N, C-alpha and C positions, 0 to 999 in steps of 0.2 A: 404796608407794614405786615410782616409775618408774625403770627402769634404762636408761641410755643404752648399748644393746648395741653399737652401732658403735664408740663410744669405748672401751668395755671390751675388746672384741675387739682393737682396734688397739693399745691399751696392753699387752695380754697378748702380742701378737705382737712388739712391741718388746722386752718383757721377755725373751721366749724367745730372740730373736735376739741381744740384748745379752749375755744370760747365756752363750750358746754362745761368743761372742767372748771373754768373760771366762775361760771354761774353757780355750779354746785358748791364750790368753795364759798361763794358769797352767801348762799343759803345756809351753809354751816355756820358762817359768821353770824348771821341773823339769829339762828336758833340758839347758839351758845353764848354770844356776847350780849345781844339786845334782849332776847326773851329769857335768857338764863335757863335754858332747858338742855338736856343731853342731846347730843347729835354725834354722828360719826366724825372722826378726826379729818381735818382737811388733808388733801393729798398735796404735800408740800411742792410748790412751784411747778409741778408737772404741766398743768394747763397753761401757765404763763410761758413755759419753755416751748411747748408745742405750738402755741399761737405765734410766738416770736419767730420760730423757724418758718412758719407759714408766711409771715410778713417778709422775712429776710429773703426768701426764694421767689417771691412774687416777680413775675417778669415785667415789672414797671420800673422805670428809671427813678432812683432815689428811695424806693420803698424800704430798703434795708435800714435806712436811718431811723425808722419808726419802730423797729423790732423790740426796743426796750420797753415800750408801753405796756404790753401784756404782763411782763414780769413785775412791773411796779403795781399794777392794779389787781393782780391775782391775790386773793385773800390768803391762799396757801403759800404765797411767796413773801415778798418784802414786808407787807403789813403784818403778817403773822409773826415774822421774826422780830419786828419792832415791838409788838405787843408782848411777846414772850420775854424779850429783853427787859422791857419796862416792868413786867411782873416779877422779875428776878429769876427767871428760869435758867439763866446761864451763870449762876454763882457757883 
């Protein structure tokens, strides 16, 4: 089985970078919502999208079907939008 090393390395780099942004957004959530302290604003959905692209281009059969997960768990993505909606930010 031939492995496309360039594609694999690029997708892993995207996964690492996106995961880092997701962790930073999680820290921002912890500081602002749980500890009620000021923190920088989350970078909306960027980490989730970067990690999703990394999963989508993985040279593994069926990996693309799991690309939605980083977008859902990234605090700067769907959870932040839901909390903002719940707090009336979209009135």
